[in-house]
N, CA, C, O and the ligand as a Tripos MOL2 file, in Angstrom:
@<TRIPOS>MOLECULE
protein
  281   279    71     0     0
PROTEIN
NO_CHARGES

@<TRIPOS>ATOM
      1 N         -34.2460  -13.8190   35.9400 N.3       1 MET1
      2 CA        -34.4400  -12.7990   35.0320 C.3       1 MET1
      3 C         -35.2650  -13.0830   33.8100 C.2       1 MET1
      4 O         -35.2800  -14.1950   33.2820 O.2       1 MET1
      5 N         -35.9530  -12.0510   33.3730 N.am      2 ARG2
      6 CA        -36.7990  -12.4170   32.2310 C.3       2 ARG2
      7 C         -36.6370  -11.3890   31.0400 C.2       2 ARG2
      8 O         -36.0270  -10.3360   31.2310 O.2       2 ARG2
      9 N         -37.0780  -11.6380   30.0520 N.am      3 GLY3
     10 CA        -37.0080  -10.7010   28.6950 C.3       3 GLY3
     11 C         -35.3310  -10.9180   28.3730 C.2       3 GLY3
     12 O         -34.5520   -9.9850   28.1800 O.2       3 GLY3
     13 N         -35.0470  -12.0530   28.3630 N.am      4 GLY4
     14 CA        -33.6600  -12.2420   28.0490 C.3       4 GLY4
     15 C         -33.6910  -12.1780   26.4980 C.2       4 GLY4
     16 O         -34.0210  -13.1420   25.8080 O.2       4 GLY4
     17 N         -33.3440  -11.0370   26.0290 N.am      5 GLY5
     18 CA        -33.1050  -10.8220   24.4160 C.3       5 GLY5
     19 C         -31.5640  -10.9090   24.3080 C.2       5 GLY5
     20 O         -30.7370  -10.2730   24.9620 O.2       5 GLY5
     21 N         -31.3650  -11.7900   23.3850 N.am      6 LYS6
     22 CA        -29.9810  -11.9790   23.0200 C.3       6 LYS6
     23 C         -29.6400  -10.8390   22.2520 C.2       6 LYS6
     24 O         -29.8480  -10.8700   21.0390 O.2       6 LYS6
     25 N         -29.2090   -9.9660   22.7160 N.am      7 LYS7
     26 CA        -28.7560   -8.6780   22.0940 C.3       7 LYS7
     27 C         -27.1800   -8.5290   22.1090 C.2       7 LYS7
     28 O         -26.5530   -9.0200   23.0470 O.2       7 LYS7
     29 N         -26.6160   -7.9500   21.2240 N.am      8 ASN8
     30 CA        -25.0810   -7.8610   21.1970 C.3       8 ASN8
     31 C         -24.4940   -9.3150   21.0760 C.2       8 ASN8
     32 O         -23.3620   -9.6690   21.4060 O.2       8 ASN8
     33 N         -25.4160  -10.0230   20.5790 N.am      9 GLU9
     34 CA        -24.8300  -11.5060   20.4600 C.3       9 GLU9
     35 C         -23.8790  -11.4210   19.3100 C.2       9 GLU9
     36 O         -22.7600  -11.9110   19.4670 O.2       9 GLU9
     37 N         -24.1630  -10.9020   18.2630 N.am     10 SER10
     38 CA        -23.1550  -10.6480   17.1210 C.3      10 SER10
     39 C         -22.4360   -9.3100   17.3390 C.2      10 SER10
     40 O         -22.8890   -8.2090   17.0270 O.2      10 SER10
     41 N         -21.2960   -9.5490   17.8970 N.am     11 ASN11
     42 CA        -20.6720   -8.2670   18.1760 C.3      11 ASN11
     43 C         -19.4320   -8.1110   17.3370 C.2      11 ASN11
     44 O         -18.2710   -8.0330   17.7380 O.2      11 ASN11
     45 N         -19.8410   -8.0820   16.2160 N.am     12 VAL12
     46 CA        -18.8470   -7.8840   15.0860 C.3      12 VAL12
     47 C         -18.5340   -6.5520   14.8210 C.2      12 VAL12
     48 O         -19.3840   -5.6960   15.0640 O.2      12 VAL12
     49 N         -17.2590   -6.1850   14.2790 N.am     13 GLU13
     50 CA        -17.0700   -4.7860   14.1780 C.3      13 GLU13
     51 C         -17.5220   -4.5610   12.7990 C.2      13 GLU13
     52 O         -17.3490   -5.3380   11.8600 O.2      13 GLU13
     53 N         -18.1800   -3.3040   12.7610 N.am     14 PRO14
     54 CA        -18.7850   -2.9570   11.5680 C.3      14 PRO14
     55 C         -17.7540   -2.7720   10.4180 C.2      14 PRO14
     56 O         -16.8540   -1.9350   10.4800 O.2      14 PRO14
     57 N         -17.9400   -3.5920    9.3890 N.am     15 LEU15
     58 CA        -17.1270   -3.5160    8.2270 C.3      15 LEU15
     59 C         -17.2480   -2.3070    7.4470 C.2      15 LEU15
     60 O         -18.2820   -2.0850    6.8180 O.2      15 LEU15
     61 N         -16.3300   -1.5570    7.4390 N.am     16 ARG16
     62 CA        -16.2780   -0.2560    6.5890 C.3      16 ARG16
     63 C         -16.1240   -0.7300    5.0320 C.2      16 ARG16
     64 O         -15.5440   -1.7500    4.6580 O.2      16 ARG16
     65 N         -16.6530    0.0570    4.3640 N.am     17 ALA17
     66 CA        -16.7080   -0.3190    2.8620 C.3      17 ALA17
     67 C         -15.0270   -0.1490    2.5630 C.2      17 ALA17
     68 O         -14.2940    0.8310    2.6880 O.2      17 ALA17
     69 N         -14.7960   -1.3330    2.1800 N.am     18 THR18
     70 CA        -13.3340   -1.4680    1.7970 C.3      18 THR18
     71 C         -12.9840   -0.8590    0.4720 C.2      18 THR18
     72 O         -13.4880   -1.2350   -0.5870 O.2      18 THR18
     73 N         -12.0780    0.1190    0.5830 N.am     19 ARG19
     74 CA        -11.8230    0.5650   -0.7990 C.3      19 ARG19
     75 C         -10.7340   -0.3010   -1.3610 C.2      19 ARG19
     76 O          -9.9840   -1.0100   -0.6910 O.2      19 ARG19
     77 N         -10.7300   -0.1630   -2.6790 N.am     20 PRO20
     78 CA         -9.7310   -1.1520   -3.2940 C.3      20 PRO20
     79 C          -8.4020   -0.3060   -3.2160 C.2      20 PRO20
     80 O          -8.3510    0.9210   -3.1390 O.2      20 PRO20
     81 N          -7.3260   -1.1860   -3.2500 N.am     21 CYS21
     82 CA         -6.0550   -0.6480   -3.0510 C.3      21 CYS21
     83 C          -5.8290    0.3180   -4.0180 C.2      21 CYS21
     84 O          -6.2030    0.0800   -5.1660 O.2      21 CYS21
     85 N          -5.1970    1.5330   -3.7140 N.am     22 ALA22
     86 CA         -4.7200    2.5940   -4.7140 C.3      22 ALA22
     87 C          -3.8220    2.1550   -5.6450 C.2      22 ALA22
     88 O          -3.7080    2.7090   -6.7380 O.2      22 ALA22
     89 N          -3.0800    1.0740   -5.2610 N.am     23 GLU23
     90 CA         -2.1080    0.7380   -6.3070 C.3      23 GLU23
     91 C          -2.5080   -0.6240   -7.1610 C.2      23 GLU23
     92 O          -2.2870   -0.6240   -8.3720 O.2      23 GLU23
     93 N          -2.9740   -1.5410   -6.6620 N.am     24 CYS24
     94 CA         -3.2430   -2.7210   -7.4860 C.3      24 CYS24
     95 C          -4.7140   -3.0660   -7.4970 C.2      24 CYS24
     96 O          -5.1230   -3.9890   -8.2020 O.2      24 CYS24
     97 N          -5.4710   -2.3940   -6.7810 N.am     25 GLY25
     98 CA         -6.8730   -2.4920   -6.9040 C.3      25 GLY25
     99 C          -7.4370   -3.7220   -5.8870 C.2      25 GLY25
    100 O          -8.6210   -4.0390   -6.0010 O.2      25 GLY25
    101 N          -6.7680   -4.2700   -5.1000 N.am     26 ARG26
    102 CA         -7.0970   -5.2180   -4.2640 C.3      26 ARG26
    103 C          -7.9120   -4.7140   -3.1370 C.2      26 ARG26
    104 O          -7.8630   -3.5040   -2.9180 O.2      26 ARG26
    105 N          -8.7350   -5.5490   -2.3070 N.am     27 PRO27
    106 CA         -9.5030   -4.9910   -1.2200 C.3      27 PRO27
    107 C          -8.1810   -4.4730   -0.3030 C.2      27 PRO27
    108 O          -7.1470   -5.1390   -0.2470 O.2      27 PRO27
    109 N          -8.3320   -3.4010    0.2920 N.am     28 SER28
    110 CA         -7.3420   -2.8830    1.1100 C.3      28 SER28
    111 C          -7.3960   -3.5560    2.5080 C.2      28 SER28
    112 O          -8.5150   -3.9560    2.8270 O.2      28 SER28
    113 N          -6.4660   -3.7400    3.3370 N.am     29 VAL29
    114 CA         -6.6430   -4.0780    4.8120 C.3      29 VAL29
    115 C          -6.3760   -2.9520    5.6300 C.2      29 VAL29
    116 O          -5.8000   -1.8960    5.3660 O.2      29 VAL29
    117 N          -6.9490   -3.4100    6.7690 N.am     30 ARG30
    118 CA         -6.9090   -2.3960    7.9090 C.3      30 ARG30
    119 C          -5.4040   -1.8500    8.2470 C.2      30 ARG30
    120 O          -5.1190   -0.6790    8.4990 O.2      30 ARG30
    121 N          -4.5910   -2.8540    8.2000 N.am     31 GLU31
    122 CA         -3.1790   -2.5180    8.6860 C.3      31 GLU31
    123 C          -2.7060   -1.3770    7.8480 C.2      31 GLU31
    124 O          -2.1570   -0.3940    8.3450 O.2      31 GLU31
    125 N          -2.9280   -1.5230    6.5510 N.am     32 HIS32
    126 CA         -2.2270   -0.7790    5.6530 C.3      32 HIS32
    127 C          -3.1330    0.2120    4.8400 C.2      32 HIS32
    128 O          -2.7240    0.7080    3.7910 O.2      32 HIS32
    129 N          -4.4150    0.4940    5.3690 N.am     33 TYR33
    130 CA         -5.4090    1.2800    4.6910 C.3      33 TYR33
    131 C          -4.7280    2.5460    4.2300 C.2      33 TYR33
    132 O          -3.9860    3.0890    5.0490 O.2      33 TYR33
    133 N          -4.8590    3.0600    3.1210 N.am     34 PRO34
    134 CA         -5.9730    2.4500    2.0660 C.3      34 PRO34
    135 C          -5.4050    1.5170    0.9890 C.2      34 PRO34
    136 O          -5.8650    1.4540   -0.1510 O.2      34 PRO34
    137 N          -4.2790    0.7360    1.4800 N.am     35 PHE35
    138 CA         -3.8170   -0.1250    0.7430 C.3      35 PHE35
    139 C          -3.7700   -1.6380    1.1890 C.2      35 PHE35
    140 O          -4.0150   -2.0320    2.3300 O.2      35 PHE35
    141 N          -3.4450   -2.3600    0.2000 N.am     36 CYS36
    142 CA         -3.6620   -3.8980    0.5660 C.3      36 CYS36
    143 C          -2.3840   -4.3880    1.3470 C.2      36 CYS36
    144 O          -2.4890   -5.3320    2.1300 O.2      36 CYS36
    145 N          -1.2310   -3.7830    1.1500 N.am     37 SER37
    146 CA         -0.0550   -4.2370    1.7920 C.3      37 SER37
    147 C           0.8960   -3.2670    2.0210 C.2      37 SER37
    148 O           0.7750   -2.1650    1.4850 O.2      37 SER37
    149 N           1.8700   -3.5370    2.7780 N.am     38 GLU38
    150 CA          2.7020   -2.5460    3.0820 C.3      38 GLU38
    151 C           3.5500   -2.0290    1.6850 C.2      38 GLU38
    152 O           3.9770   -0.8960    1.4630 O.2      38 GLU38
    153 N           3.6460   -3.2480    0.8190 N.am     39 ARG39
    154 CA          4.4300   -3.0610   -0.3570 C.3      39 ARG39
    155 C           3.7010   -1.9240   -1.2530 C.2      39 ARG39
    156 O           4.3610   -1.0190   -1.7630 O.2      39 ARG39
    157 N           2.3950   -2.0210   -1.4020 N.am     40 CYS40
    158 CA          1.7610   -1.3250   -2.1700 C.3      40 CYS40
    159 C           2.0180    0.3130   -1.5000 C.2      40 CYS40
    160 O           2.2250    1.3430   -2.1430 O.2      40 CYS40
    161 N           1.9370    0.1640   -0.1810 N.am     41 ARG41
    162 CA          2.0490    1.5970    0.4290 C.3      41 ARG41
    163 C           3.2150    2.0740    0.1190 C.2      41 ARG41
    164 O           3.2280    3.2750   -0.1530 O.2      41 ARG41
    165 N           4.3460    1.4270    0.0680 N.am     42 ASN42
    166 CA          5.7820    2.0540   -0.1290 C.3      42 ASN42
    167 C           5.7330    2.4080   -1.7570 C.2      42 ASN42
    168 O           6.3410    3.3740   -2.2180 O.2      42 ASN42
    169 N           5.0040    1.5850   -2.4920 N.am     43 VAL43
    170 CA          5.0220    1.9090   -3.8390 C.3      43 VAL43
    171 C           4.4380    3.3630   -4.0220 C.2      43 VAL43
    172 O           4.9730    4.1960   -4.7530 O.2      43 VAL43
    173 N           3.4700    3.5550   -3.4040 N.am     44 ASP44
    174 CA          2.6740    4.8370   -3.5070 C.3      44 ASP44
    175 C           3.4050    5.8270   -2.9920 C.2      44 ASP44
    176 O           3.4400    6.9190   -3.5590 O.2      44 ASP44
    177 N           4.1020    5.5830   -1.8290 N.am     45 LEU45
    178 CA          5.0140    6.5700   -1.2790 C.3      45 LEU45
    179 C           6.0590    6.9940   -2.2180 C.2      45 LEU45
    180 O           6.2240    8.1830   -2.4880 O.2      45 LEU45
    181 N           6.8200    5.9860   -2.7570 N.am     46 ASN46
    182 CA          8.0290    6.1890   -3.6070 C.3      46 ASN46
    183 C           7.6250    7.0050   -4.7590 C.2      46 ASN46
    184 O           8.3140    7.9040   -5.2420 O.2      46 ASN46
    185 N           6.4370    6.6270   -5.1800 N.am     47 ARG47
    186 CA          5.9550    7.4600   -6.4780 C.3      47 ARG47
    187 C           5.6380    8.8960   -6.0730 C.2      47 ARG47
    188 O           5.8770    9.8630   -6.7960 O.2      47 ARG47
    189 N           5.0380    8.9680   -4.7700 N.am     48 TRP48
    190 CA          4.8150   10.3970   -4.3860 C.3      48 TRP48
    191 C           6.0230   11.0670   -4.2710 C.2      48 TRP48
    192 O           6.1200   12.1900   -4.7660 O.2      48 TRP48
    193 N           7.0270   10.5180   -3.6550 N.am     49 LEU49
    194 CA          8.2440   11.0230   -3.5340 C.3      49 LEU49
    195 C           8.9750   11.5430   -4.8810 C.2      49 LEU49
    196 O           9.4310   12.6740   -5.0510 O.2      49 LEU49
    197 N           8.9850   10.4860   -5.7840 N.am     50 SER50
    198 CA          9.7770   10.5100   -6.8070 C.3      50 SER50
    199 C           9.0890   11.5330   -7.8430 C.2      50 SER50
    200 O           9.6880   12.0570   -8.7820 O.2      50 SER50
    201 N           7.7980   11.7220   -7.5360 N.am     51 GLY51
    202 CA          7.1500   12.7370   -8.4810 C.3      51 GLY51
    203 C           7.4600   14.0920   -7.8400 C.2      51 GLY51
    204 O           7.3570   15.1250   -8.5020 O.2      51 GLY51
    205 N           7.8520   14.0980   -6.5130 N.am     52 SER52
    206 CA          8.2180   15.5420   -5.9370 C.3      52 SER52
    207 C           9.6360   15.8370   -6.4060 C.2      52 SER52
    208 O           9.9810   16.8880   -6.9460 O.2      52 SER52
    209 N          10.3750   14.8520   -6.1560 N.am     53 TYR53
    210 CA         11.8060   15.2300   -6.5340 C.3      53 TYR53
    211 C          12.2380   14.7840   -8.0260 C.2      53 TYR53
    212 O          13.3600   15.0730   -8.4430 O.2      53 TYR53
    213 N          11.3610   14.1100   -8.7700 N.am     54 ALA54
    214 CA         11.7940   13.8590  -10.1450 C.3      54 ALA54
    215 C          12.9880   13.0510  -10.0490 C.2      54 ALA54
    216 O          13.9250   13.5050  -10.7060 O.2      54 ALA54
    217 N          13.2250   11.9710   -9.4110 N.am     55 ILE55
    218 CA         14.4570   11.2440   -9.6060 C.3      55 ILE55
    219 C          14.6250   10.4720  -10.6200 C.2      55 ILE55
    220 O          13.8670    9.5290  -10.8490 O.2      55 ILE55
    221 N          15.4880   10.7310  -11.2460 N.am     56 PRO56
    222 CA         16.1680    9.9320  -12.6370 C.3      56 PRO56
    223 C          16.4270    8.6510  -12.2700 C.2      56 PRO56
    224 O          17.1550    8.3880  -11.3130 O.2      56 PRO56
    225 N          15.8540    7.7590  -13.0020 N.am     57 VAL57
    226 CA         15.9710    6.2330  -12.6500 C.3      57 VAL57
    227 C          17.3760    5.8510  -13.2320 C.2      57 VAL57
    228 O          17.5860    5.6880  -14.4340 O.2      57 VAL57
    229 N          18.3760    5.7190  -12.1690 N.am     58 ALA58
    230 CA         19.5850    5.0440  -12.8640 C.3      58 ALA58
    231 C          19.4200    3.5810  -13.0330 C.2      58 ALA58
    232 O          19.6930    2.8420  -12.0880 O.2      58 ALA58
    233 N          19.0130    3.1210  -14.1090 N.am     59 ASP59
    234 CA         18.8730    1.8140  -14.4720 C.3      59 ASP59
    235 C          20.0420    0.8910  -14.8450 C.2      59 ASP59
    236 O          20.0170    0.0050  -15.6990 O.2      59 ASP59
    237 N          21.0270    1.2330  -14.0950 N.am     60 ASP60
    238 CA         22.2420    0.3720  -14.2870 C.3      60 ASP60
    239 C          22.7320    0.6670  -15.6260 C.2      60 ASP60
    240 O          23.0060   -0.2600  -16.3870 O.2      60 ASP60
    241 N          22.8670    1.9100  -15.9820 N.am     61 GLU61
    242 CA         22.8700    2.2530  -17.4230 C.3      61 GLU61
    243 C          24.3920    2.6520  -17.3950 C.2      61 GLU61
    244 O          24.9710    2.6110  -18.4810 O.2      61 GLU61
    245 N          25.0910    3.0240  -16.3140 N.am     62 SER62
    246 CA         26.3270    3.4670  -16.2670 C.3      62 SER62
    247 C          27.2930    2.2620  -16.3580 C.2      62 SER62
    248 O          27.4640    1.4690  -15.4320 O.2      62 SER62
    249 N          27.9720    2.1920  -17.6830 N.am     63 LYS63
    250 CA         28.6470    1.0760  -17.8560 C.3      63 LYS63
    251 C          30.2250    1.2160  -17.4610 C.2      63 LYS63
    252 O          31.1230    0.4690  -17.8470 O.2      63 LYS63
    253 N          30.3440    2.2660  -16.6630 N.am     64 ALA64
    254 CA         31.6840    2.7610  -16.1590 C.3      64 ALA64
    255 C          32.5980    2.7150  -17.3170 C.2      64 ALA64
    256 O          33.3890    1.7880  -17.4950 O.2      64 ALA64
    257 N          32.4740    3.7520  -18.1170 N.am     65 ASP65
    258 CA         33.3670    3.8330  -19.2910 C.3      65 ASP65
    259 C          34.6470    4.8810  -18.8730 C.2      65 ASP65
    260 O          34.9610    5.8640  -19.5440 O.2      65 ASP65
    261 N          35.2630    4.4810  -17.7080 N.am     66 ASP66
    262 CA         36.1070    5.3360  -17.3100 C.3      66 ASP66
    263 C          37.8290    4.7060  -17.9090 C.2      66 ASP66
    264 O          38.7600    4.3790  -17.1720 O.2      66 ASP66
    265 N          37.8180    4.6940  -19.2030 N.am     67 GLY67
    266 CA         38.9470    4.3620  -19.7690 C.3      67 GLY67
    267 C          39.5210    3.1100  -19.4960 C.2      67 GLY67
    268 O          40.6930    2.9630  -19.1480 O.2      67 GLY67
    269 N          38.5880    2.0760  -19.6740 N.am     68 ASP68
    270 CA         39.2200    0.8910  -19.4400 C.3      68 ASP68
    271 C          39.2800   -0.0720  -20.5150 C.2      68 ASP68
    272 O          39.1980   -1.2960  -20.4180 O.2      68 ASP68
    273 N          39.4650    0.7750  -21.7620 N.am     69 GLU69
    274 CA         39.6960   -0.0920  -22.9160 C.3      69 GLU69
    275 C          41.2360   -0.3320  -23.1970 C.2      69 GLU69
    276 O          42.1290    0.3480  -22.6910 O.2      69 GLU69
    277 N          41.4350   -1.4170  -24.0940 N.am     70 ARG70
    278 CA         42.6220   -1.8900  -24.1630 C.3      70 ARG70
    279 C          43.2160   -1.5500  -25.5630 C.2      70 ARG70
    280 O          44.3570   -1.9100  -25.8530 O.2      70 ARG70
    281 ZN         -2.1400   -3.2920   -3.4360 Zn       71 ZN71
@<TRIPOS>BOND
     1     1     2 1
     2     2     3 1
     3     3     4 2
     4     3     5 am
     5     5     6 1
     6     6     7 1
     7     7     8 2
     8     7     9 am
     9     9    10 1
    10    10    11 1
    11    11    12 2
    12    11    13 am
    13    13    14 1
    14    14    15 1
    15    15    16 2
    16    15    17 am
    17    17    18 1
    18    18    19 1
    19    19    20 2
    20    19    21 am
    21    21    22 1
    22    22    23 1
    23    23    24 2
    24    23    25 am
    25    25    26 1
    26    26    27 1
    27    27    28 2
    28    27    29 am
    29    29    30 1
    30    30    31 1
    31    31    32 2
    32    31    33 am
    33    33    34 1
    34    34    35 1
    35    35    36 2
    36    35    37 am
    37    37    38 1
    38    38    39 1
    39    39    40 2
    40    39    41 am
    41    41    42 1
    42    42    43 1
    43    43    44 2
    44    43    45 am
    45    45    46 1
    46    46    47 1
    47    47    48 2
    48    47    49 am
    49    49    50 1
    50    50    51 1
    51    51    52 2
    52    51    53 am
    53    53    54 1
    54    54    55 1
    55    55    56 2
    56    55    57 am
    57    57    58 1
    58    58    59 1
    59    59    60 2
    60    59    61 am
    61    61    62 1
    62    62    63 1
    63    63    64 2
    64    63    65 am
    65    65    66 1
    66    66    67 1
    67    67    68 2
    68    67    69 am
    69    69    70 1
    70    70    71 1
    71    71    72 2
    72    71    73 am
    73    73    74 1
    74    74    75 1
    75    75    76 2
    76    75    77 am
    77    77    78 1
    78    78    79 1
    79    79    80 2
    80    79    81 am
    81    81    82 1
    82    82    83 1
    83    83    84 2
    84    83    85 am
    85    85    86 1
    86    86    87 1
    87    87    88 2
    88    87    89 am
    89    89    90 1
    90    90    91 1
    91    91    92 2
    92    91    93 am
    93    93    94 1
    94    94    95 1
    95    95    96 2
    96    95    97 am
    97    97    98 1
    98    98    99 1
    99    99   100 2
   100    99   101 am
   101   101   102 1
   102   102   103 1
   103   103   104 2
   104   103   105 am
   105   105   106 1
   106   106   107 1
   107   107   108 2
   108   107   109 am
   109   109   110 1
   110   110   111 1
   111   111   112 2
   112   111   113 am
   113   113   114 1
   114   114   115 1
   115   115   116 2
   116   115   117 am
   117   117   118 1
   118   118   119 1
   119   119   120 2
   120   119   121 am
   121   121   122 1
   122   122   123 1
   123   123   124 2
   124   123   125 am
   125   125   126 1
   126   126   127 1
   127   127   128 2
   128   127   129 am
   129   129   130 1
   130   130   131 1
   131   131   132 2
   132   131   133 am
   133   133   134 1
   134   134   135 1
   135   135   136 2
   136   135   137 am
   137   137   138 1
   138   138   139 1
   139   139   140 2
   140   139   141 am
   141   141   142 1
   142   142   143 1
   143   143   144 2
   144   143   145 am
   145   145   146 1
   146   146   147 1
   147   147   148 2
   148   147   149 am
   149   149   150 1
   150   150   151 1
   151   151   152 2
   152   151   153 am
   153   153   154 1
   154   154   155 1
   155   155   156 2
   156   155   157 am
   157   157   158 1
   158   158   159 1
   159   159   160 2
   160   159   161 am
   161   161   162 1
   162   162   163 1
   163   163   164 2
   164   163   165 am
   165   165   166 1
   166   166   167 1
   167   167   168 2
   168   167   169 am
   169   169   170 1
   170   170   171 1
   171   171   172 2
   172   171   173 am
   173   173   174 1
   174   174   175 1
   175   175   176 2
   176   175   177 am
   177   177   178 1
   178   178   179 1
   179   179   180 2
   180   179   181 am
   181   181   182 1
   182   182   183 1
   183   183   184 2
   184   183   185 am
   185   185   186 1
   186   186   187 1
   187   187   188 2
   188   187   189 am
   189   189   190 1
   190   190   191 1
   191   191   192 2
   192   191   193 am
   193   193   194 1
   194   194   195 1
   195   195   196 2
   196   195   197 am
   197   197   198 1
   198   198   199 1
   199   199   200 2
   200   199   201 am
   201   201   202 1
   202   202   203 1
   203   203   204 2
   204   203   205 am
   205   205   206 1
   206   206   207 1
   207   207   208 2
   208   207   209 am
   209   209   210 1
   210   210   211 1
   211   211   212 2
   212   211   213 am
   213   213   214 1
   214   214   215 1
   215   215   216 2
   216   215   217 am
   217   217   218 1
   218   218   219 1
   219   219   220 2
   220   219   221 am
   221   221   222 1
   222   222   223 1
   223   223   224 2
   224   223   225 am
   225   225   226 1
   226   226   227 1
   227   227   228 2
   228   227   229 am
   229   229   230 1
   230   230   231 1
   231   231   232 2
   232   231   233 am
   233   233   234 1
   234   234   235 1
   235   235   236 2
   236   235   237 am
   237   237   238 1
   238   238   239 1
   239   239   240 2
   240   239   241 am
   241   241   242 1
   242   242   243 1
   243   243   244 2
   244   243   245 am
   245   245   246 1
   246   246   247 1
   247   247   248 2
   248   247   249 am
   249   249   250 1
   250   250   251 1
   251   251   252 2
   252   251   253 am
   253   253   254 1
   254   254   255 1
   255   255   256 2
   256   255   257 am
   257   257   258 1
   258   258   259 1
   259   259   260 2
   260   259   261 am
   261   261   262 1
   262   262   263 1
   263   263   264 2
   264   263   265 am
   265   265   266 1
   266   266   267 1
   267   267   268 2
   268   267   269 am
   269   269   270 1
   270   270   271 1
   271   271   272 2
   272   271   273 am
   273   273   274 1
   274   274   275 1
   275   275   276 2
   276   275   277 am
   277   277   278 1
   278   278   279 1
   279   279   280 2
@<TRIPOS>SUBSTRUCTURE
     1 MET1         2 RESIDUE 1 A MET
     2 ARG2         6 RESIDUE 1 A ARG
     3 GLY3        10 RESIDUE 1 A GLY
     4 GLY4        14 RESIDUE 1 A GLY
     5 GLY5        18 RESIDUE 1 A GLY
     6 LYS6        22 RESIDUE 1 A LYS
     7 LYS7        26 RESIDUE 1 A LYS
     8 ASN8        30 RESIDUE 1 A ASN
     9 GLU9        34 RESIDUE 1 A GLU
    10 SER10       38 RESIDUE 1 A SER
    11 ASN11       42 RESIDUE 1 A ASN
    12 VAL12       46 RESIDUE 1 A VAL
    13 GLU13       50 RESIDUE 1 A GLU
    14 PRO14       54 RESIDUE 1 A PRO
    15 LEU15       58 RESIDUE 1 A LEU
    16 ARG16       62 RESIDUE 1 A ARG
    17 ALA17       66 RESIDUE 1 A ALA
    18 THR18       70 RESIDUE 1 A THR
    19 ARG19       74 RESIDUE 1 A ARG
    20 PRO20       78 RESIDUE 1 A PRO
    21 CYS21       82 RESIDUE 1 A CYS
    22 ALA22       86 RESIDUE 1 A ALA
    23 GLU23       90 RESIDUE 1 A GLU
    24 CYS24       94 RESIDUE 1 A CYS
    25 GLY25       98 RESIDUE 1 A GLY
    26 ARG26      102 RESIDUE 1 A ARG
    27 PRO27      106 RESIDUE 1 A PRO
    28 SER28      110 RESIDUE 1 A SER
    29 VAL29      114 RESIDUE 1 A VAL
    30 ARG30      118 RESIDUE 1 A ARG
    31 GLU31      122 RESIDUE 1 A GLU
    32 HIS32      126 RESIDUE 1 A HIS
    33 TYR33      130 RESIDUE 1 A TYR
    34 PRO34      134 RESIDUE 1 A PRO
    35 PHE35      138 RESIDUE 1 A PHE
    36 CYS36      142 RESIDUE 1 A CYS
    37 SER37      146 RESIDUE 1 A SER
    38 GLU38      150 RESIDUE 1 A GLU
    39 ARG39      154 RESIDUE 1 A ARG
    40 CYS40      158 RESIDUE 1 A CYS
    41 ARG41      162 RESIDUE 1 A ARG
    42 ASN42      166 RESIDUE 1 A ASN
    43 VAL43      170 RESIDUE 1 A VAL
    44 ASP44      174 RESIDUE 1 A ASP
    45 LEU45      178 RESIDUE 1 A LEU
    46 ASN46      182 RESIDUE 1 A ASN
    47 ARG47      186 RESIDUE 1 A ARG
    48 TRP48      190 RESIDUE 1 A TRP
    49 LEU49      194 RESIDUE 1 A LEU
    50 SER50      198 RESIDUE 1 A SER
    51 GLY51      202 RESIDUE 1 A GLY
    52 SER52      206 RESIDUE 1 A SER
    53 TYR53      210 RESIDUE 1 A TYR
    54 ALA54      214 RESIDUE 1 A ALA
    55 ILE55      218 RESIDUE 1 A ILE
    56 PRO56      222 RESIDUE 1 A PRO
    57 VAL57      226 RESIDUE 1 A VAL
    58 ALA58      230 RESIDUE 1 A ALA
    59 ASP59      234 RESIDUE 1 A ASP
    60 ASP60      238 RESIDUE 1 A ASP
    61 GLU61      242 RESIDUE 1 A GLU
    62 SER62      246 RESIDUE 1 A SER
    63 LYS63      250 RESIDUE 1 A LYS
    64 ALA64      254 RESIDUE 1 A ALA
    65 ASP65      258 RESIDUE 1 A ASP
    66 ASP66      262 RESIDUE 1 A ASP
    67 GLY67      266 RESIDUE 1 A GLY
    68 ASP68      270 RESIDUE 1 A ASP
    69 GLU69      274 RESIDUE 1 A GLU
    70 ARG70      278 RESIDUE 1 A ARG
    71 ZN71       281 GROUP 0 **** ****
């Protein structure tokens, strides 16, 4: 054989422009695109859900005052 051009030698996958994570701004990974991790993904999801349902955050503020005073 002749004309042996080494083509396709660098068979790297085309890197798409990595968007910064929508949550923390880190480079997103492919597994969790467009987020950097599953965590940020969940955060965004939760925010989205909470935004839709407007869930009041019960921040352990219920001191259970159900008449337990002596
Ligand atoms: Zn992130």
